[in-house]
N, C-alpha and C positions, 0 to 999 in steps of 0.2 A: 790276255791280259799281257802287260810286257813285263818285261823282269824288274822295273823299278816297281810300279804298283804292287803286284805281287809280292816281292820281299817286304816292303812296307806294311803290307796288310797281313802277312803272315809274322813279320816281327812283331807286331802289335799286340797279334792273338798270341802268342807261344811265351811273351815275357812277363804274361800277368798268369801265367798256368802254374806258376812254381811257388810264390809269395804265401798263398796261403797255406801251403803245411808249417806246421810249426816245427823244431827241432826233432823233436822225436818221431815223428812220422817220415821228414826228410833222412833220419838216418836209417831209418827202417826202409826206405827206398834205394838208400845207398846200400846198406846189406843185402839187397835182393840181388844186387849185379854179382856177388860173390856165390850166392846159393844158386842162379842156374848155372854157371860154371861148375860147382862142385857137381850138380846134378850130372852133367853129362861126363863127367872126371876130367875136365880141361884143368893142366897144372899149373896152378894161380900163380906159383913160382916163375911164371913165362916173365911176369911182368918185373920182376927183379932186375933193377939197371937200366931199362930199358926209355926210349925215351919216345911215348905216345901221344897222340891228338884224338881229340872227341871230336869228331866235326857236324855241329849242328849239335852243341852240348846242352842245350835248353836251359837248365837250371843246375846243369853240372855236378848232378850226382855221380854219373858213370866217371868221369872225369876224378870225383874225390875219392872213389873207388879204386880206381890204376892207381891214384898216388898211394893209397892207404895199403895197397900190395905192393909197393916197393917200387913203382915207376921212379925213375932218375929227374924226370922230368914230365909231367900231365899236364897237356895244353887242352886249352876247351874254346871254341870258337862258336859264335852264333851271333844270328842277325837283330837279336832282340837286346836292344841296349840294357832294359831294366832285367831283364831276366838273368845279365851277366854280372850287374851290380851285386844281384841279390847272390848270387854262384860265389864271388868276390867276397861277400861277406861269411857265408858259409864254410870258406876255407882259408878262413883269415890265420889259422894256427900252422896250417901247412905251408912247408918254404918250398915244397916239390911240385905247386901247382901253377899255372898262369891262365889266366881267361884274358879273351879281347873280343870285342866286336867285330865278325868278319863274315863273309858270306863263301861258303863252300865253291862257288863259282869263281872265286879269287881267295884262296889260301894264301894266309901272309907269309909263306913259309918255304924254306929253300929248296931247292929238288934234290930228292934221296935223302931227306932228313929225319924220316921217322922210321923208327923200327915196326911200330904199331900204330895203324888208322881206325879208329873207332867212328861207324856211322851207323846209327841207330834209329830208325824212322824218319830218315830226311832226306832220301835219294827220292821219295816218290813224290816229294811235296816242290820241287825246285822246278825253278823256270825252266833248266836245261839240262837234262837227265844227264844226257853226253857228255858236256860240259863238266857238270860234275863229277864225274865219275872219272874221266882225264884228271881232274885236280885232285882226285883224291889219291890217284897213280901216281902222278908224277913228284908228292911228296912223301912218298914210300920209298923203302931202299930195297933194289934187289935181294930179293930172299926174306924183307918182311911181310907183315900178315895184314891183311885188310879184312873187317870184320863189316858186314851189312845186315842191316834188317830192315825189311820192306814189305809191304802187304801182297798177300797170293790173291789171285782172281778169283778163290772159289770159297766154296760154304753158303751160308745163310744172312751172316751177320752182315757183311757189307753190301750187297743187292738192297737189304733193308734202309742203312745208313742212307745209302745215294738216293732212297727214297723221299725219307726224311728231309733230306738237307735242304731241297727247295723252302719245303716248311719252316723250317727253323729260320734262313734267311729271312723269312716275312716276320716271323714271331718276333727276332732281333735277339742281339746276344745278352743284352740287360734283363730282360725277361725271361730268358732262358735258365739263366744264373740265378735270377732269383727262385725260382721253380725248383734248380735242382738243389738250392740251400732250404727251401722249405719241405722238401721230401727228404733232406738230411740221409744224403748217398755219400759222403765225405768229399775230401778233397780231392783224394784219389780217381774217383769215377767224375768226378767234376771234371777234373784235368782232362782224361780221357774222353768224355763224350762232347767236350766244348771242343777240344781237337777233332774229332771225327765230323763234327755236324759243322762247324766254321773254317777249318782251313780252307783257303782259298782254290787248293789245289790237290787233288787224289789222284796217283796216278796205282795201278795194280799188275803182280808181275806173274806169269807164269813160270815154271821152272828152266823148260827150256830157252824162253826168251833171257832170262838173266844168266845160263851159262854163257848165252852166247856173247853176250855184252862184258863179261868177266874175260872170254878165249881171246875175245878179241883183242885186249889189253895186253895180253902175255900172261894172264894167269895161271898157276897150276894149282896141284891138289885143290880144287875145288870141292869143300865140301858143305851138304845142305845138313844142318845139325838136326839130331833126330826129333821125335817127338816128346821125347822126355825131356827136352829143354824148353817145353812148354809149361809157364808158369803162372799163367792167366787167365783169362777167361776160356782160352782153347783147352784148356787143362783136360775137362772131360763134359758131357753132356750138360750134367748137372749145372757148373762151372758156366758155361755155355748159355745155359738158361735165366741163373743168375742173375746176368749179367744182362741182359735183357728185361729182367724183371726190373733191376733196377730204371734202367730207361722207363718203362714202362711207371712206374713210380713219378717219374718226373712230370711228364705228361698228364697224369691223373692229377697231381696237384696243380698245374697251370691249368688244365680246361676248368675249375673251379671260377673264376674271374667273369666269367656272363657275359664277356664280351666278344667282339669279332676274332682276336685273337686266341680267345679262350678257345672259339670252336675250333681253330687250325691245334691247339692243344688236343682237343678232343679226338679229330679225325688221324692226328699223330699216334693219340692213344691207343686206338684200336687197330691201328696198323702193327704195333708191334704186340697189341694181345694175341694177335693172329700167328705171328712169327713163333709167339712163346707157345702158344697151343699146339703150333706144329711141333717145336722141337719134344715138346712131351708126348706125342704119338709116339716119335721115333723110341724115347725114352721105354714108353709102355712097348714097345715092339720089341726091345731088346729084351725086358724082361718078363716076357711071355713066349720068348725062343724064337719070335718070329723074322729075327734079325740075329745076327752080332754084333756086336759092339763094335767092332772094326767096322764091319758094314755103316752101320748108324753114324759112326764118327766121319767117315770118309763124305757118306750124304751131306751130314750139318754142318761140319766144320772143315770138309775138304783138307787142302796142303796146311792150313793154318800161315801163319807167317813164314816167310822165308827170312832164316835165318843162318849167316852163310859164311864159312872160315876160306879165306884164298890167299894164295902165298904170289906174289909177286916173281916174275920170272926174270932172269940175268939179262936177258935182250932189252 
């Protein structure tokens, strides 16, 4: 898939994921930014007076959060035009926020113009990860900070998702969304699962690979945030299983249609049910003292997402 096709399909998917959030839900998703930073002891005063870029901003929640934390100028770029328009609407009362349609492969800012570049959940879905990282680095000032969130290549969830993705393609986005709405999992889960199942490209990183990519570009003080930064389905075994059970409810609802697509929903349901049962086995092993919680977490969740903060060197 070439870049043009990939970006068109990716933009078409993601620009629709944030509009279902009502104002209260969107404010809650924005507040999550601050809570995650507080959890790891990051000084949110860092943002005051800074010029920041949210690269691949989606609906703009992190851009708006950084603006509310005192950024002098918070810029958000994304390839989804409708998502950018929704973000502009939500930030209408903020005079330190700027949104525009742009790709992280061609960032429309000058060299060394940003104090902080925030790029969460984007690098692994681009057409050219090396060019993307070069661009993120280009616009960052020497001594500036880069935040990346990318998916790790461990745990039980992503192998399950990758098995489900071909089935989801045949089921189709609209039938899947209808099943999500019917199972009442809520806008946040809808966004997550539509992303997982229909994003045209997904890549996964082990920690040494990601370190090498950053070191090659002269980054220093490369820090992978600790497990305490987890605030979603990776938080513990129960949350991990609960996330899978929401996915199971979607496929359970879809299989009731009785047609060929319903059969695919049924097959997908059974795959998820087996994964849920596997997580329960590990929970029981921990409860029975046959395994430590840390051992079970490593088997079930692995490294989790990589949340990385790095400083651009002066060279």
